[in-house]
N, C-alpha and C positions, 0 to 999 in steps of 0.2 A: 715848494721852496720853504724852508723853515723861517719862522719870524725872526727878524733881527731887531734886537732891542737897542735903541739909540740912547736912551736914558735909563737910569735905574728905576725900578718899579716904585720904590719909596719916593723918589723925586717927583714922579708923575702923580702919585696918589696925593701928595701934599701940595701940589700946585693949585692955585686958586681957579684958574680957567685952563681948559685943555682944548687944543684944536682937534678936529676929527682924526687927523693922522696920529696925534699923541694918544687919543682915546683908543684908537685901534691898536697901537703898540702896547699900551697898558693892558688891554684885554688879552692880546696874544701872549704877552709875557706872563700874565697871571695863569692862564690855562696851560701854557707850555710846561710849567713846573709840576703838573699833576702826574702821578704815576700811571694813571689810566690813559694818558695822552701819548700817542705814538709820534705825531707830527702836527705842526701848526703852520698854515700857509696864509699869508695875507694876499687875497685874490685881487681885489680892487679897492678903491678908496672906501674904507669902512666895512669891507667884506672879509670875513675870516673863515677858513675851512679847518676844522679840527678832526683829525683822524685818531680814533680811539684804538687801543690795543685789541679790542674785541672785533675790529673790522668795521664798526659803525662810523659814519661821517656825520658831523654836526656842523651846520653852517650858521655863523653868527653875523649879525649886522650891527654896526656901531650906531648908525643914524637913528634908528628907533629909540635908543636910550641916550642919545647925545644930550638932550636937555637935562635929564636926570643926572648924568655924569658931571655936569657943570653946576648943578643946583647947590650942592654942598659936599664936603668931604665925607660926611656920614652917609649921604645917599649914594655917593660913589662907591664906598665900601660895601653897602648893601647890594648894589647891582653886581659888583665883582663876586661877592659871596654867592649870589643867585646863579651866576654863570658857572662858578666852580662846581656848585651842586649839580648843575645840568650836565657837566662834562665828567663828573666823578663816577 
């Protein structure tokens, strides 16, 4: 099931605190825009499966980075950049 974005990515990036559901949506929306990504599915609370065009599947979990995602907007952007690199 493709990720459905309830808010714009810019809105979520700029928000001071995010819930785990919002973090998950932000991550899914960010990686879904990559040309190397075929599909993004939100599996469970905080679990995301990313299917790449190469056939490889990457599973991401929001919970391990939740504290850092709410630490600051700068750390949020750093984490998203790291995830993009991992999926690119």
